[in-house]
N, C-alpha and C positions, 0 to 999 in steps of 0.2 A: 680802357675803362681810366687810366690817366687820362689820356688826353679830353674825354667827356668829361670828367669831372673839372678840369680846366677849364670847359666852355665849347669845346668843339661840339657842334649838334650830331646828335645820334639820329641815323636815319632807319626804316624797315625797307629790308632788300627781299624781294620775293625770290622764287626759285627761277622765275623767267627773265631775271635782272632788272625788274622794275623798281623804281626806288619811288618811296613813299617819305615824305615830310611830316614827322608828327608836329600838330599844331594844336594849341588849345583853343577852346570853344568859342570865348569871348574875348573881344579886345581891351585893353593892349595885351598883344600874344605873350605869352609864357613858353621859355623853353621846356620842354617833357624829359630831359634827359634824367632829371630824378627818378623818374618812372621807369626810364628804359634801361638804366644801368645794371640792374639786377639780372636783366635778360640779354645784355651785350656777347653777342658771338654765338647765341643760342638760336636755335628754332621755337619760333613763337606763334600762337595763334593772337589775332587782334582782329576785334570786333570794334566797329565805328562808322562814322562817315567820312566818305570819301566825298573831296574836292578837285577838278579837274580844272587849270589854268594854265594858258598858254605855254601847254607841252610838261607842266610840272604838276605833281599829283602829292595831295598832302592829305593826312586822315585825324580826325578828333578820335581819339581812340575812347571809347567806352569800357573796354574790357581786353586786358591782355595778359596770356598765362603760356607755359611752356607747352609745346607742342607733345602731345603723346605718341 
């Protein structure tokens, strides 16, 4: 959490090891750490639009909630 608050970007890691970079919907891009810090290290359910580019995966988060 300290690293994220200092600016290190948080990512979403799936059970199969896939990494998604959270991105903002409109340029210029804004970091998503403020939205993700409350969930750091926890299992979550994320809804949003996924983008695939050159082997990288990104997601524009529409909603995020603790997994039940």
